[in-house]
Structures are given as C-alpha cells and as structure tokens.
N, C-alpha and C positions, 0 to 999 in steps of 0.2 A: 504494500500500500504506500502511496505517495501523497503527502499533504503539502500544499502550497500555502504559506502563512503570510498574510499581508500585515505589515507593521510600519509604524513611523520609524524614522532613522535616529531619533534622539537616543542618547545613552540609556535613559530609563526605559524607553520602549523596547530597545534591543535586549536589555536585561530581562524584562517581563516576557518577551518572546522566547528567550532561551530557557527560562524557567518552565514555560509551557512545553517546549520541546523535550526537556528532561523528563517531564511527567508522562508525555506521550511515549517516549522511549522505554520507560519503566513498564508501561502497560503493553506495549508492542515493540520489542527490540528490533524487529525487521522493518518497521515503518521508516520511510525516507521523508525527511522534512526539508523543504526548500523555503528559504526566507525571501519574500518579495518586499523589498524596501521601497517605501513611498514617502513623498513629502506631501503632507496634507495642506489644505488651504490655511489652516491655523498656523502652520510652520513657516508660511511664506509671507507673513506680515507681522509688524511690530505694533499694530494698532490694537488697543484693548478689545478683547474678543467680544465682550458683551455689547459693543457698539456696532459690530458687523455680522452678528449671527450666532455668537456664543460658542460654547465648547463643541457643538455639533460639527464645527469646521474641522476638528481633528478626526472626525468619524466618516464624513461623507465620501471622501476619496477612497477609503478602504472599503466602504459599502459598495461603491461603484465597481471595485475590483471583484467583489463577490458576485454582484449582479451580472457582470460581463464574463464570468468564468476565468478571470485572470488569477484568482486565488480561491482556495477552498474554505479557509477560515481567516478571521481577523482577530488580532489580539489588542485589547484596549485597557487603559485605566478606566474601570467601569464608571467612575464618577464623571468622566468626560462624555459618556454616552447619554444622549437625551432620554428622559424617562419614558417617553413615547417614541417607539421606532416603527418604521413601516412594517406591515405584516409580512412583507417579502423576506424580512430578516428575523433572526431569533438569537437571543443569548442562550447558548446551549449549555454552558458550563462556566463555573468560576473556580479559581484556585484559592487555596486557604488565605484568608484575609491577613494582611499585615496590620501594623498599628494604624488605627483609624483617626488618630488625633492630629491637631494642628500644632506646629512648633513656631515659636517666635525666636528668630536669630537676632541678637542685640549687638550693637557696637560695643567695643571694649569700654568697661567701666560702668555700663548701664545695667540695671536689674529690672525685674518685673515691677517693682515698686515705682519705677520712673514712668510707668505707663500712665500715671496720673498727671504727667506734665505734657507740654505741647510738643510731643515728639513727631518726627517725620517717619511714618511707617509705610512700607511698600507692600501691596497685596494685589492680586490679579482678579479678584472677584467681589461682587456685591455682597455675598453672604458674609465673608470675613470682614469686609468694610463696615457693614451695618452692626455687626456684633462688637467690633472695636469701638465704634462711635457710641454704642450703648454703655460701654465701660467708661469712656471718656470722650465727650463730644468735642473737646478741644484738640484732639489728635489731628495731625495733618496726614491724611491718607492719600498716597500717590499710587498710580497704576504701575505695573511692571510686567515685562514679558521676557521670554527666553527660557532655555532649559535651566535646570536647578543650579548648576555651577555658574552659569552666566548671571543668574539673579544674585547669587551670593557675592560674586565679584563686584556687583553694582553697589553693595553696601558701602564699600569704601570709595569706589569711583564716583558715585552720585551723592556722597555725603548723607547716607541714610542712617537713621537711628536704629531701624529694625526692619526685618523682612519676615513675612509669614509664609511658610511652606508646609506641605503635608509631611508628617513625620514618616510615613511609609516610604516616600521618595528618598529621604535621607538614609533610612535603614537599608533600602535595596541598593543604593549607590555606595553604601558604607562611608558616608560623609559624617565626620565628627566635627561639629562646630564648637569652638571653645566657649561661647557664651550663648547658651540655648535654654529656653524655657518652654516646657510643654504645657499647653493650656489644659485645664480641667474641662470636663463636659459642661459644667455650669458656666464657665467663662466663655467657651467657644465650642458649641456643638458642631460636629463635622457635617460635611455634605453627604447626601445619600450615596452609598456605595464607596465612600472614600477608603482607600487602602486595599480595594479588591481588584483583581485582574479578571476581566470578562472575555470570554471567547464567543465570537459572533459568527453565525453561518447563514447562508441562504436557507430559508425555511424548507426548501425542497429536499435538502440533504439530511434533515433531522433523523430520518429512519434509515439512512445509508450506513455503510461500514464506518465512514468517517464520523458520522453523528453518534453512532453507538460507541466508538472508541472515546470520543470526547466525554460522553456520559460517564465513562469509567473513571476519568480523571477529575470529574466534578467534585468539589467539596460541598456537600449537601448543606451543611450549616451556613456557610458563607452564601450559598445560592439562595437559600430561603430568607436569610436576613436582608440581603441586598434587594431581593425581589419585593419584600415588604416595604423597604425604604423607598424604592423607586415608584411603587404603587401609590404611596402617599403623595409624592411630588407630582405624579401624573394627575391624581385626583384633584389637586389644587390648581391644575393647569399651569404649573410652574415652568419657567424657561430660564435662559441664561441671565435674565435681569432679576430673577426672583430670589430674595434672601430667604431661602428655605433650608433648614437643617433637619436631618432625620437620622436617628441611630437606633438600630434594632439589635438587641443582644439576646441570643437564645441560650437559655440555661437548661439544666437537667430537669427542673420541675416546671418552670414557666418562662415566658418570653416577655422582655421589657422593650417597649417602644417609646422613644422620646422624640418630640417634634418641636421645633422652634421656628416661628416666622416673624419677620420684622419688616418695617418700612426701610427705605433706602438710607435714611440718615440715622437710624437706630433709636429714634425717639419713641417708637411704639414697638414693643416686643411682646409676643404671646407664646407662652409655653404650654404644652399639653403632653401628658404621659399616660401610659396604660400598661397593665400587666395582664397577660392572658395565656391560656394553654394553646399550643399549636393546633390541637385537635379542633379548637373553636376559632381558628384563624379567620375564616371567612366572615362570620358574624361579628367577631370582635373588631376587625378592621372596618367593616361597614359602619358600625356604630361610632367608631373612633373618628373616621373621616367625616361622618355627619356632624359630629360635635365640632370638629375644626371649622367646617363650613358655616355651621350655625353661629359660631362665635366670631365670625368675620375674618378668617384666615385669608381667604381669597382677596378681600378688599385691602387688607394690611399690606400684602406683598405687591399690590399695584400702586401703592402710594409713592 
C-alpha cells in the first residue's frame, strides 16, 4: 500500500507528518509513505489571517490536493481546520493530543506579574487577544505571523515584551525558552482542538484500505474530545474572527467541557461548563449548546 501525504512545509508541519508516518509504519510496516509538500495560501502572506479568510487558508490547498487525487491524506494542526468542513472531506483520525495550553514567552527580566502593566504582547488570533484584554485592557496587543522560530526571533527584533504561542508547538519542536509562563485554563482557555494532529481524507476513501489503516492509528480519546470541541464552535457559527475557546477532557468516570466566548476587546466574557457521561453525549451536548445560545453566546462573539 502507498499513501501520499499532503502537508505544509513548515518545520512543525513536517514534524507532525513524520509522527503520522511513524504510527502508520507501526500498524503496517510494508506501507510506503510519500510526502507531498505544499505551500498553503496562509504560508504565502504576512497579512493577519483573520482579515483575509482565517486559518482555513492553511487547509484549502491541501483539501484541493485530496479532491484532485494528488494526495490520499492531509495532515493538519487540527485547531487550524474550520469547525465546519465540506462533506466531501472527513477527519478520519487524530493522534494523541499534546499539551493543549497557551504559553507566554516574556522578554528577559519580565514575569507574569508584569502583565498588569502596559506591555506590548504579540499574538496571531482574536481568541488570545480578547482573553489578554480581559486580564488587562491596557495591554498593547500586536499581530504576528511566521513559523514558531520566526515569531520568537521577533521578540527581540521588534522590541516585544511577550509572545503567545501554543505550548504543543514548543514541545514538538523541542524549543526551550528561558522565560516562559504557561497560562492556566482560567487565565487562557485554549482553542478547540489545540494540541491535536488531525488526519483528513476525501470522504470517498473512508471505507478503503487507507481509511481502515488510519482508523487503526486513531487515538479515540483525542478524537472524541476534539470532535466535541469542534461541534460547539460549529454550533455557535464561529469563524476565524470569533473569540471562542473550548476544552473537553475525558476522564475515567465523566467528561468535562469548558467553553468561553468573549467580544473582540475582552470587555464581555461568558463562561459555561458541564460534566456528563459519554454515554449521554448527544443529549448533554444538545442541552449545553442550547444554554450557550440562550445566554447570548452567538451575539457576544459578533461584537
């Protein structure tokens, strides 16, 4: 069996792709994996993504490769995949989730306590920006683009006081930053599916040999948790401009789901949480989403 794998060319994307290949090889040592490197629309611009179409720009070119038969599967940072995707495609598997948290990389001499000051903090998305402003509305939040190492280099080059990145990216790239603070869930709830690697296919191959192999490497706990998180975002009609956070943690006895929505400047923040048994997932989620909508979650994220 041969599998052609579409991926972006960034160091992080290649690491994630190689992790996927390693797991495929464990399940089927005879499988031949060919990497199809691509530059997505999101890689070809330095403009803030939320102003030109959002994180879906990282996904669209890879999906085109699936649709045109250029690739058999696509490997993504699942948080970059829109919560609603065309029915032509399916997320068939996820790999075990890395750290789902957000990390604050600070300039030398600063600590988390300095976040109460008028610091210049770089971040690439509305979700992080709104939660930062909820902590301190006087913060100067500036947009930033580029791969992880490029962003880190900009801390000194652009005289930044701090930079927020996903802890999972630092872990996967084995980057140890000397002055780092990891936000608690209360301070900064993560994006839906943050820390998870998603494998996407053309829906027509779900029941094929490739589809069946990918189901073997699927981490069921990660798959279920991220599916729940993404379902919440989809139900709120969230997009790249929507400051929505969702975190689902599946335990031995019950499942915990936390959701946070806010307006763009962080002056209005709404939190909701629920515990439920996975056997009652459908009814629990339905009631939870109805509560979010009834309490104005859709309106808040549109402000």
